[in-house]
C-alpha positions as CSV (number, residue, x, y, z in Angstrom):
1,M,116.7,122.9,123.6
2,E,113.2,123.5,125.1
3,D,112.1,125.4,122.0
4,F,113.4,122.6,119.7
5,D,111.5,120.0,121.7
6,R,108.3,122.0,121.5
7,A,108.7,122.5,117.8
8,L,109.5,118.8,117.4
9,A,106.3,117.9,119.3
10,D,104.3,120.1,116.9
11,C,105.7,118.1,113.9
12,L,104.8,114.7,115.5
13,P,101.4,114.3,113.9
14,A,102.8,114.9,110.4
15,L,105.6,112.4,111.2
16,E,103.2,109.7,112.4
17,R,101.0,110.2,109.3
18,F,103.9,109.9,107.0
19,V,105.5,106.8,108.5
20,K,102.2,105.0,108.9
21,F,101.4,105.6,105.3
22,K,104.8,104.2,104.3
23,I,104.9,101.2,106.7
24,S,102.0,98.8,106.9
25,N,103.2,97.0,110.1
26,R,102.1,99.1,113.1
27,F,104.9,97.9,115.4
28,D,107.6,98.6,112.8
29,A,106.1,102.0,112.1
30,E,106.2,102.9,115.8
31,D,109.9,101.8,115.9
32,I,110.7,104.0,112.9
33,I,108.9,107.0,114.4
34,Q,110.9,106.7,117.6
35,D,114.2,106.2,115.7
36,S,113.4,109.3,113.6
37,L,112.8,111.4,116.7
38,V,116.0,110.2,118.4
39,A,118.0,110.9,115.2
40,A,116.4,114.4,115.0
41,V,117.4,115.3,118.5
42,S,121.0,113.9,118.0
43,K,121.4,115.9,114.7
44,K,119.6,119.1,115.7
45,D,122.7,121.2,115.2
46,S,122.7,120.3,111.5
47,L,119.3,122.0,111.1
48,R,120.2,125.4,109.5
49,D,116.6,126.8,109.1
50,P,114.2,126.2,112.0
51,L,111.3,126.9,109.7
52,S,112.3,123.8,107.7
53,L,112.0,121.5,110.7
54,K,109.0,119.5,109.4
55,A,110.6,118.8,106.0
56,W,113.9,118.0,107.7
57,L,112.2,115.5,110.0
58,I,110.3,113.9,107.2
59,R,113.6,113.4,105.3
60,I,115.0,111.6,108.3
61,A,111.9,109.4,108.4
62,Q,112.1,108.8,104.7
63,N,115.7,107.5,105.1
64,R,114.6,105.2,107.9
65,C,111.8,103.8,105.8
66,T,114.2,103.2,102.9
67,D,116.5,101.3,105.2
68,Y,113.5,99.2,106.4
69,Y,112.5,98.2,102.8
70,R,116.2,97.6,101.9
71,A,116.3,95.0,104.6
72,K,113.0,93.5,103.5
73,A,114.3,93.3,99.9
74,K,117.5,91.5,101.0
75,Q,115.4,88.9,102.8
76,M,113.6,88.3,99.4
77,E,116.9,88.0,97.5
78,I,115.8,91.2,95.6
79,P,118.5,93.9,95.9
80,I,116.7,97.2,96.0
81,E,119.6,98.9,94.2
82,A,118.7,96.9,91.1
83,L,115.6,99.0,90.6
84,S,115.6,102.8,90.1
85,E,113.9,105.1,92.6
86,T,111.3,106.1,89.9
87,V,110.3,102.4,89.8
88,V,110.3,101.5,93.4
89,S,107.8,103.1,95.8
90,T,106.3,102.2,99.2
91,G,102.7,102.2,100.3
92,L,100.2,100.7,102.7
93,C,101.1,97.2,101.7
94,G,104.8,97.7,101.5
95,R,107.3,97.8,98.7
96,R,105.6,98.4,95.3
97,V,106.9,98.4,91.7
98,D,105.4,100.9,89.3
99,L,103.4,100.1,86.1
100,A,101.0,97.2,85.6
101,V,103.5,94.5,85.9
102,G,104.7,95.7,89.2
103,E,101.2,96.1,90.6
104,T,100.5,92.5,89.6
105,L,103.7,91.3,91.2
106,D,102.6,92.9,94.5
107,R,99.5,90.6,94.4
108,L,101.7,87.5,94.5
109,G,103.4,85.8,97.4
110,D,107.1,86.3,98.3
111,R,108.2,83.1,96.6
112,E,106.4,84.0,93.3
113,K,107.8,87.5,93.3
114,Q,111.3,86.2,94.1
115,I,111.4,83.6,91.3
116,L,109.9,86.0,88.7
117,Y,112.4,88.7,89.7
118,L,115.4,86.4,89.3
119,Y,114.2,85.0,86.0
120,Y,112.9,88.1,84.3
121,F,114.5,91.1,85.9
122,K,118.0,89.5,86.6
123,E,117.7,87.2,83.5
124,L,119.3,84.3,85.4
125,P,119.1,80.8,83.9
126,Q,117.2,78.3,85.9
127,D,120.3,76.4,87.0
128,Q,121.9,79.6,88.5
129,I,118.6,80.4,90.3
130,A,118.7,76.9,91.8
131,A,122.3,77.5,92.9
132,R,121.5,80.9,94.4
133,L,118.4,79.6,96.3
134,G,119.9,76.3,97.3
135,V,117.1,74.2,95.8
136,P,117.0,71.5,93.2
137,L,116.5,72.5,89.5
138,G,113.2,70.7,89.4
139,T,111.9,72.9,92.3
140,V,112.9,76.0,90.4
141,K,111.0,74.8,87.3
142,S,107.8,74.0,89.2
143,R,108.0,77.3,91.2
144,L,108.5,79.3,88.0
145,H,105.6,77.5,86.2
146,Y,103.3,78.2,89.2
147,A,104.4,81.8,89.5
148,K,103.8,82.5,85.8
149,K,100.3,80.9,86.2
150,K,99.5,83.1,89.2
151,F,100.8,86.2,87.5
152,K,98.5,85.6,84.5
153,E,95.5,85.0,86.8
154,S,96.2,88.1,88.8
155,Y,96.8,90.5,85.9
156,P,93.7,92.7,86.2
157,F,94.3,95.5,83.7
158,H,93.2,96.6,80.2
159,R,89.6,96.9,81.5
160,G,89.3,100.6,81.0
161,T,88.1,102.5,78.0
162,E,90.6,103.1,75.2
163,G,92.2,106.5,74.9
164,G,90.4,108.8,72.5
165,E,87.0,107.1,72.9
166,N,84.3,109.7,73.7
167,M,82.6,109.4,77.0
168,K,79.0,108.3,76.8
169,K,76.5,111.0,77.4
170,L,74.5,110.6,80.6
171,P,70.7,111.3,80.4
172,N,69.2,114.5,81.7
173,I,66.6,112.6,83.6
174,M,67.4,109.7,86.0
175,P,66.4,106.4,84.4
176,D,63.7,104.4,86.2
177,Y,65.1,101.7,88.4
178,T,64.0,98.9,90.8
179,I,65.9,97.3,93.7
180,E,64.8,93.8,94.6
181,W,66.5,92.2,97.7
182,T,67.2,88.5,97.5
183,D,67.9,85.8,100.1
184,K,71.2,84.8,98.3
185,E,74.5,85.2,100.1
186,P,76.4,88.4,99.1
187,F,79.3,87.4,96.8
188,P,82.8,88.5,97.7
189,L,84.2,91.1,95.4
190,R,87.2,93.4,94.8
191,W,86.1,97.1,94.8
192,E,88.9,99.2,93.4
193,E,87.1,102.5,92.8
194,I,87.9,105.6,94.7
195,M,85.2,106.0,97.3
196,G,82.8,108.7,96.1
197,W,84.4,109.2,92.7
198,F,83.7,105.9,91.1
199,I,86.9,105.7,89.0
200,V,89.6,103.1,89.4
201,P,92.9,104.9,89.9
202,R,94.8,103.1,87.2
203,L,96.5,104.2,84.0
204,G,94.1,104.2,81.0
205,E,90.9,104.6,83.1
206,K,88.4,107.3,82.3
207,L,84.8,107.7,83.5
208,S,81.9,110.1,83.6
209,W,79.2,110.2,86.2
210,A,76.2,112.3,87.1
211,M,74.1,113.3,90.1
212,Y,70.3,113.4,90.1
213,D,68.2,115.3,92.6
214,F,64.9,113.7,93.9
215,P,62.0,113.8,93.5
216,E,62.5,115.8,90.2
217,R,65.1,113.2,89.0
218,E,66.8,115.9,87.0
219,R,70.5,115.8,86.4
220,T,72.4,118.4,88.4
221,E,76.2,117.8,88.6
222,L,78.1,116.1,85.8
223,C,81.7,114.9,86.4
224,E,84.2,113.6,83.8
225,L,87.4,112.0,85.1
226,E,90.5,110.6,83.5
227,V,93.7,109.2,84.8
228,I,96.4,111.3,83.1
229,G,99.6,109.9,84.5
230,R,101.7,108.7,87.4
231,A,102.4,111.0,90.4
232,E,104.2,110.9,93.7
233,V,103.3,112.7,96.9
234,H,105.8,112.7,99.8
235,G,107.4,109.6,98.5
236,L,104.2,107.7,97.9
237,E,103.4,106.7,94.3
238,G,100.0,106.8,92.7
239,V,98.2,108.3,89.7
240,E,96.9,111.7,88.9
241,I,93.3,112.1,88.0
242,R,91.8,115.1,86.3
243,S,88.2,115.9,87.1
244,I,86.0,118.3,85.2
245,E,82.8,119.1,87.0
246,T,79.9,121.0,85.4
247,D,77.3,122.7,87.5
248,P,78.8,121.3,90.7
249,M,77.1,121.4,94.1
250,E,77.8,124.6,96.1
251,C,80.3,122.8,98.4
252,N,82.3,121.6,95.3
253,S,82.0,124.8,93.3
254,A,85.4,126.4,94.4
255,G,84.1,129.9,94.9
256,G,80.9,129.6,92.8
257,Q,82.4,128.3,89.5
258,Q,80.1,126.5,87.1
259,R,82.9,124.5,85.7
260,V,85.6,123.3,88.1
261,E,88.8,121.4,87.2
262,R,90.4,119.6,90.1
263,H,93.2,117.1,90.3
264,L,93.4,114.2,92.6
265,I,96.3,111.9,93.4
266,A,95.1,108.4,94.4
267,Q,96.8,105.2,95.3
268,L,95.5,101.6,94.8
269,T,97.1,98.7,96.7
270,D,96.3,95.1,97.4
271,T,94.0,96.0,100.2
272,H,93.0,99.7,100.1
273,C,92.2,102.6,97.8
274,R,92.9,106.1,99.0
275,L,93.5,109.7,98.1
276,L,96.9,111.3,98.7
277,A,96.4,114.8,97.5
278,H,94.0,117.3,96.0
279,S,94.3,120.6,94.1
280,V,91.8,123.0,92.7
281,T,92.0,126.6,91.3
282,E,90.0,129.1,93.2
283,G,90.1,132.9,92.8
284,G,93.0,132.5,90.3
285,V,95.1,130.6,92.9
286,R,96.0,126.9,92.6
287,R,95.5,125.4,96.1
288,Y,97.1,122.1,97.1
289,S,96.5,119.9,100.1
290,T,98.0,116.5,100.9
291,F,97.6,113.7,103.5
292,L,100.2,115.5,105.7
293,D,98.1,118.6,106.1
294,G,96.1,117.2,108.9
295,D,92.4,117.7,109.4
296,S,92.1,120.2,106.5
297,F,92.8,117.2,104.2
298,L,91.6,114.2,106.2
299,N,88.1,115.6,107.0
300,N,87.4,116.3,103.3
301,W,89.4,113.7,101.4
302,G,90.6,111.1,103.8
303,F,89.0,107.8,104.9
304,G,89.7,105.2,107.5
305,E,92.2,105.1,110.4
306,D,95.3,107.2,109.6
307,N,93.7,107.6,106.1
308,C,94.4,104.0,105.2
309,G,91.6,104.4,102.6
310,N,88.6,102.2,101.9
311,E,89.0,98.4,101.8
312,V,88.9,96.9,98.3
313,N,88.3,93.3,99.3
314,L,84.7,93.3,100.6
315,I,82.8,90.7,102.6
316,P,80.1,91.2,105.2
317,K,81.5,92.0,108.6
318,G,78.3,92.5,110.6
319,D,79.1,96.1,111.5
320,V,76.0,97.2,109.6
321,V,72.8,95.1,109.7
322,R,69.8,95.8,107.4
323,E,66.3,94.4,107.6
324,G,64.1,96.1,105.0
325,N,64.5,99.8,105.6
326,V,65.7,99.4,109.2
327,I,69.4,99.6,109.7
328,T,71.4,99.1,112.9
329,T,75.1,99.6,113.3
330,A,77.9,98.8,115.6
331,H,79.3,101.5,117.9
332,K,82.5,102.2,116.0
333,K,84.0,104.6,113.5
334,F,84.3,103.9,109.7
335,L,81.1,102.0,109.3
336,L,81.3,100.6,105.8
337,D,79.8,97.1,105.3
338,V,78.1,94.7,102.9
339,V,74.5,94.4,104.0
340,G,72.9,92.2,101.4
341,R,72.4,91.1,97.8
342,C,70.1,92.8,95.3
343,S,68.9,92.6,91.7
344,V,69.0,96.2,90.4
345,T,67.2,96.9,87.2
346,I,68.0,100.3,85.7
347,G,67.3,101.7,82.3
348,G,66.0,98.3,81.2
349,K,69.2,96.5,82.3
350,S,69.5,94.1,85.2
351,F,72.5,93.7,87.5
352,D,73.3,91.2,90.2
353,T,74.8,93.4,93.0
354,V,75.7,93.6,96.6
355,C,74.7,96.6,98.7
356,V,77.4,98.4,100.6
357,M,76.3,100.9,103.2
358,D,78.4,103.8,104.5
359,C,77.0,105.2,107.8
360,E,78.4,108.6,108.8
361,T,82.0,107.9,107.9
362,Y,82.5,111.2,106.0
363,D,79.9,113.4,107.7
364,E,77.6,113.0,110.8
365,G,74.1,112.3,109.7
366,V,74.9,111.2,106.1
367,V,74.2,107.6,105.0
368,S,74.7,106.1,101.5
369,E,73.8,102.9,99.7
370,Q,76.2,101.7,97.0
371,Y,75.2,98.8,94.7
372,L,78.3,97.0,93.2
373,D,78.3,94.3,90.6
374,K,80.6,91.3,90.4
375,N,83.2,93.5,88.5
376,G,83.4,95.7,91.6
377,R,81.8,98.6,89.6
378,T,79.1,100.9,90.9
379,V,75.7,100.4,89.3
380,L,73.8,102.8,91.6
381,W,74.7,105.1,94.5
382,R,72.1,106.7,96.7
383,R,72.4,109.5,99.4
384,F,70.3,109.8,102.5
385,N,70.4,112.6,105.2
386,S,69.3,112.3,108.8
387,D,66.2,114.4,109.4
388,A,68.1,117.1,111.3
389,W,71.2,117.2,109.1
390,Q,72.4,120.8,108.5
391,F,69.2,122.2,110.1
392,E,71.0,125.5,110.8
393,R,71.8,125.9,107.1
394,Y,68.5,124.8,105.6
395,G,66.1,125.9,108.3
396,K,63.9,122.8,108.0
397,R,64.1,119.1,108.6
398,W,64.5,116.8,105.6
399,T,61.1,115.3,106.2
400,E,59.8,118.8,105.6
401,L,62.1,119.6,102.7
402,L,61.5,116.4,100.8
403,P,58.2,115.0,102.3
404,D,57.6,112.5,99.4
405,N,61.1,111.0,99.3
406,E,61.9,107.5,100.5
407,R,62.9,107.1,104.1
408,I,65.0,104.6,106.1
409,T,65.9,104.5,109.8
410,V,69.4,104.1,111.1
411,N,69.7,103.3,114.8
412,G,66.2,104.6,115.2
413,E,66.7,107.9,113.4
414,T,64.9,108.8,110.3
415,C,67.0,109.4,107.2
416,V,65.6,110.9,103.9
417,H,66.6,110.1,100.4
418,W,68.2,113.1,98.7
419,Y,70.0,112.3,95.4
420,D,71.4,109.4,93.3
421,C,74.5,109.0,91.2
422,I,75.0,106.7,88.2
423,T,78.1,106.3,85.9
424,E,78.5,105.7,82.2
425,Y,79.5,102.1,83.1
426,I,75.8,101.1,83.2
427,M,74.7,102.9,80.0
């Protein structure tokens, strides 16, 4: 019994990560974690292979999560049995239906989802819907009209490039650009890109982007991405993205390869965008990691508390304040905030943007500026290093390594501009 309890405790972090990914309500998630642990203790005699304890425990939790959403579905008059398991999945925002229609349904309120489900999925006539819901026929008609209107307004797809279209070639030299800060209020926007990868994780999307070192402004790394299909990781549905990277940075080169193919599994919900898994071939071995692999995954691919991902609905929160090139931040983790509005002119084209700053969320001493237009797409991304970042590795401070590059200060510390990224979106 003592050995079992000790092994169960070792599996607790993975159990917590799994349930909190599946259940958005923190209190409900804690209840399910406790129920799963109690069930595991009561059923320990049914565990045949002690080495399979983690997988066994996750299966118990998966069943508890399914029961949770089954109850939720009944409250909405939507029997979960009516949809196959390949269609229904759960995520940060709760129950989700696959494909574009399902993603749009998830944007609607419960009443809208309910009336559309009964009318289109169950194919019930309006009088039967009225009888089932206990409301007048006129109420059903008005609700259905409103739900159709909201669905049409919320349907956000078919914005990607068509299949077979060649990706536009990015220039070898970074185009000239200017950034002019304005006094206008930052506009609210929906930013659906994967943080740091610039692609929206949705079927049909493809994108190329490039990195440019300063002060030379020469193109270094080139990355071509394409969403190639749907995927599921530990019961969470998302999409699979193939990334082909040419001349990658040393940290991304997978053992020194000049051309690296990696695969990412990403999930987009109403409120967040996040990575669920990563794989790359190195030394002839395909290596996989997922959100349940702890720090080995989260420190490289995760973001936010419990890897909830980056927020997609952006408004200024006051966590990061910028006045000219002087930045001050709140004393908290995951400092990602809108700091102002700018007109960015690049390659002869002008874009109205908001500037989003990321201060040390991925790596201590690393700061970035991301300029997003009203479509939520990246116009320009800029990387800064604190003066002492990776001093042991490079043997010099960044003010010595790149003495002529732009500088900003963050909480009184000097940060030096290193490189920029642009995507084919602006070409």
